[in-house]
Each structure stands twice: as C-alpha cells, then as structure tokens.
N, C-alpha and C positions, 0 to 999 in steps of 0.2 A: 504493500500500500504506500503510495507516494506521500511526501510530507504535506502537500497541499490538501489532500483528502483527509489526512489525520487531523490537520489544523481545523478544517471545516467541521469535522465530526466533533472535535473538542469544543469548538465555539457553540455548536448546537447544544451539546450537553450542558455547557455552562449556562446558556440562555434558559434551558429547561429548569435547571437548579435555581437560578435567580427568580424565574417566574413563579416557581413553586414556593419559594421563601416569601416573596412579596404577597402571594395569595394567602399564605398561612398567617401573615401578620396583619392583614387588613380586613375590612368589613365588606360584606357582600349581601346587602338586604335585597329582598324581592321588590319589584316595582310597587306592589301593593301588598301590605301585610298587616297583621294585627299589632297594635301598640300594646304596651304593658299597662294594665289597669289593676289598681288595688282599691278596694272599697270596703268600708266597715259594714258589717251586716246590719240591715235596718236603716241604712241611709235613705232619707226621704227624697222623693222626686220633687221637681218644680211644680208649681201650680199655674194653670192658665191665668193670664192677667197679672202674674207676679212681676214685680220690678227686680231686675237682675243687674247688679253692678259688676262690670267687667274691667279687669286690669290687665294690661299687656306691658311686659317689662323685660328688657335685656339686662340681666344682672351682672354681666361681665365676670362670670365664674367666681363671684364674691371677691374679686381682686382688690376692690376698693380704690382709694385715691392715692396720689403721691407717687405713681409709677409712670414711666414712659417705656412701654414695651417695644420690641423691635419693629412691630408692624404699625406703630402709632405715628411715625414720622415719615415724610416722603421718601427719604433715602434708605429706610430700613435699618437705621443705626440706633434705634432706641436701646438703652443700656440694660433694661430690666428683662429678666427671663421668667420670673415667677413672683407671686406675692409672698410675703412672710406669713408665718403661722399666726402672728398677732393681727395682721391685716385681715386674714380670712375670718378670724373669730370676731373681730370688730364689725366687719361688713355683714357677716351673718346676722348679728344682732340688729344692725341698722335696717337690713332688708326686712327682717321679721317685724321690726317696729313700724316700718312704713306700711306693711300689709295690715297690721293691726289698726293703725290710724285710719286707713282708707276703708277697711272692712269690706272688700269686694266679695261677691258671692263666688266668683270664678276668677282665677289668676292664670294668665298665660305667660310663662317664663321662657326666655331664650338664654343661651349660653349657661346651661346648668351642668357643671362637671359632676360626673358620677363615678369615674374610675381613672382619673388623670394623675400622673406623677406630680405635675406642678401644683396640685391641690391635695397632695398626700393621699390620693386614692379614695377620698371621702365621697359619699353619695349626698350631694348638696340638696337634692329634692327631699330626701328623707330627713336631713338635718332641719330644713325649713319647716317641713310638716311637723316634726317632733316639737320644735320650739313654739309652734302655734297651738299646741296642747289640745288637740282634738277638734279645733274649729273647722278643719277641712278633712272630713273622713275619707274623701276619695281623691285619688291621683291618677294621672295618665302620663306616659312618657314615651319617647322614641329617640334613639341615638341619631345624630347626624354627623358625628366625627368619632371614629372608633378605630384604634389600632393598638396592637400589643407593643409596638415600638415605631416611632416616627423618626426617620434619620435626619430630619432637618436640623442644622447646627444649633438653632435656637430652641429646639424642643428636646430631641434625644431622650425620648422616654415614652411611656404609655399615655394614650389620650382616650378620653371618653366624655363627649359633650352631648347633651340632649336638649330636646324641647320638653318642657314640663307643664302640667296642668294641675292646679289645686282646685277642688270643688267642694262647696258646702253641701251639695246635693248629689244624688245618685248618678253615677256614670254607668251607662248601659254598655258602651263599647268605645273603642278607639281604633283608628286605622291610620297607618303610616303610608304616605304617598311619596315615592321617590321623585325628586326633581332632576332635571338634566344637570350633568356635571360640567364643571369648568373646563375650558380647553386645556390641552397639554399632552405630553407624551404619556403612555400607559402607566409607567411607574409613578410619575408625579401625580397623576389623577388617582391612582390607587391609594396613595397616602394622604390625599386631600379630603376635603369635606364631602359628605354624601348628603347634600341639602335635601330637606323634606318638608312636607306639610303633615301635621298631626291633626286629624279630624276626630273630635271627641263628642260623642252623643250624650247629652244630659237628658235624663228621663223627665217627662212631663206627665203628670197624672191625667189619664184619660185622653191624651193627645199625642201628636207627633213630637219627637224629640227636638230639642234645641241643639243645633250643632255649633260647637265653638272650634274654630280652626286656628292653628298656631304655626308660625313659620319664621324662618330666618334665611333670607336669600344671600347669595354670594357677594363678596367684595373682591377687589383686586382682579376684576374680570375684564380689564381693558384689552382691546385688541381682538376680541372675538364676540360672538353673539350670545354668550351665556345668559345675560340678563334678559334679553328678549325671549329666549327659550324658556327660562324659568317663569317669567310673567305669563307667558302663553300657557304653560302647564298649570299654573295656579288658576287661571281663568277656566280651563277645562275642568279642574276639580270643583270649582264653584258651580259651574254649569250643571254638573252631575250631582250636586248636593240638594236633596229634597228638603222642602220646608224652610223654616226660619234658621238663619245662621249669622254668625259674626266671625270675622277673620281678623286676627291681630298678629303683629310681629314686627321684626326689624327687617325692613325691605332693602336697606342699603342704597336707596334711590331717592333722589330729590323729586319734587312734584312739578316744578316749573323751570323755565329758562331763567326767569328773574332770580330764582333761588340759586341757580348756578352762577349767575353773573355777580351776585353779592359776595360769593366766597373769594378769599384771596387766591391768587393764581396757584400757589403751591398746594392749596387744599382742593383744587378742582380735579386732581389727578384720578380720583376714584369715581368720577361721574361723567356722563355724557352731556353735552350742552342741551340736547333734546332728549328728555328723559324717557327711558324704556318703560316707566310706570304708567304712561298715558293710557294704554288700553284699559287697565283696571280703574283708573280715575274716571274715565269716560263711561264705563259700564255701571259703576256702583257709587253710592254715597260713601264718603270717607270722612274720617277725622284724624288729623287736621285735613281740611278740605283744600282744594286748589285755591280758593279765594283766601283762606286763612294764610296759606303759605305765600301766595303772590303779594299780599300786602306787606310782608316783611316784619310783621309783629313778632318780636322775640319771645312772646309768651307761648307761641306755638312751636318753638324749637325743641327738639327731643334729644339732641346730642351735644355733648361738650367733650371734644377730643382731649386725649391725654397729651397731645402735642403741646409743648410749652409755648409755641407760637400762637395757640388759640387760647384766648383769655376769657371768653364768654360763650354761652350757647349760640350757635350760629347756623344750624341747619336742622331741617325736619326730615328724618329718614325712617321713623317708626309711625305706624298708622293702624287704625281700625277701619275695616270695611264692613258694610251691612247688606244683608239681603234686601231686595226690593220690598217695600211695604213694612219693614220692621220699624216699630216705633222706638225713637231714641229721645230720651228726656233730658239728659245732661251729659256734657263732655268736658274734659279738661286734661291738660298736661301738668303733671306735678314736677316742678323744677326744684330740686333739693339744693340747699346751701348749708353746709358743704355737701358736695355731690356724693352719692352712695355708689353709683356706677357711672360709666361714661355715657349711659343712656338714661333718660328720664322715663318714668312710667306714664302711660297713656290710659285714661279711664273714661268709661261711658256707662250710663244707666239705660238699659233697654227693657222693653216689656215683652214678656212671653205671650205669644199670640193665643187668643181664646179659640 
C-alpha cells in the first residue's frame, strides 16, 4: 500500500474519531420534544377570566454586576470568565427578591444555568424555586446550550443553560421546539447554542389551556441569515399554537431603525440596520411596542450592557408578544438600580379568556 493511500486512510480514521468525540460531548435534541415538567400534586388550574401577571427575564446565569465578560465588548477582550461564588449567592437573593416584589403568576426565565462549571454545577431553577418557598409549585425547563466540555478558550468546561418557567398554577405539558442554528463549520455549530422555544401549557379549569412560550434567540449572528430563520421559525410555532398564548424572551433584536441609529457605532455590531424582528412586530401586538421603542423613551429599554462604554440602559431587545384578541391590562419594564442582570424584567397582566 502506497504512502498516499495510508495517509488518506489515516486522515479518514482521524476524522471519524474526532466526529465521534464531538458527538459524544455535545447535545442533540429532536426538532420537537417534551420539556421537563415538575408539578406539586394538587396544583390548581387557572380560572376563566382570571388576571395573570407574566414576567419575562434574562437573569444572566445569576452572574450579577461588576463583571465584563469576554463577549461583552466589541473586540472580545472582556477580562472576566466567571462570577464569584459570592456574586452568585448575592444575585440569587436579588432575583428571588424581585420575583417576590412583583409577585407574577408565571415567570419566564432565560439564561438559567443548570449544570455549568462557571456556576459550580448548580441547578439555578431549583435554587430559585426553593428560595421562593412553595409559591411556585410547578416548573418547566429545556436546555439550549449543553455540552460535557466546550473547548472555547474562555469556557473550557461543562455548560448547561436552559429556559425556565415558574408557575403558581398547574402545568399540563411543555414542549421544546428547536430553532435553526447559527452559521458555521460543523464542529463550531456542535459546540454552540441549540436555541429553542419552550411552549408550556397552563391548565384552565373547564377551558382550553393558556400557552406561555419562552425563548432566547441568537446573538453574534452577523454575516448570515440566522436571525431571519429563527424569527420565521418562531412565527411558524405561533401559527400552530391553538388558543390564547403569550410569548416572552430575549430576542437579541432591536425593533426599529431609529433604535439602531441611536446606538453608538461600536454597539451596532450585533444588529442589522433593518431589523429581522419586523415580521413578528407586524403580525402581533408586542410590549414594548414599535411606537414605544421608536420614541426613544429610556423607560422602555430592557438592556444595560456590561461594556464599560455603556453607562445607561440604551436598547430594547426583550419583548412580550400576545395572541390576537388576548386582553392585556398592564405592562411595564422594571429597571433595577443597581442592576441585578444585564437585562431588565418585562411584565404584563393578561386575562385568561372565558
């Protein structure tokens, strides 16, 4: 056998070994699969006509303030890799305190670590639920970043990040919907996020369930059509959702061209001048709305970057969307000072249809 043939066989075998190792380390969810649900026996359903307060909040894996992580600055040179144990404990208490103060009936959380080395392998959803002392008997969750080891030089460890739902009332089921992946070579994509929508059905006594949907779309997706494809996938999921629903999450997208133009040039790197969110904004009522964002009122800003160059909340990238005809009674963005996360919670009160 010639050396060229032996080399070719060796390279093929090496590729097979590498592909097998990558597969073993990474997460491979089905396009549609059941989410994880836990519910205390006897949890009550919602009632027709009941007022339901909804909170959506990216809690930044309880990292807290005072850090500049590698992804927080335009050149990727943020010095911090993980929060301290003290910061994690403090931020856990602050998140729990905010939930207690707002007293929502259902909480949609993004960036919830459940098995990450950077947060000491803790299940943050379980920690929050336990600190709330029985106020939320039901939870639902679904991973959207999971690997036994991520070889990125700023990670170099196990990751497990999920969408989480806390509910005061009975959850009948939860479904995880896989979203399109970010562009890249197969190895990079395998270790990257598996963005998703978690659709959770809340039982309604004598009626159709109220569906609460939770998501966190990609960032750092410039140069390909990831955001368009993810928004299109979310629209398809909503089109297939029967009855009343509310969708919340971190969309990582601005709402208008004026919102883009108001950002300093260095901060525009994450966004397109003409937002990919337009189809959702045109199809459904949202909070904050296009008018809210277009007016430039800082009260509707939902994000305060950890980048030291950003000194005040300056963009809206977290939203609630509502099914047609769903009654909405109150809406607000809670802007914390000092901030608990790099995102602020978005809240609304809706009415369960009769």
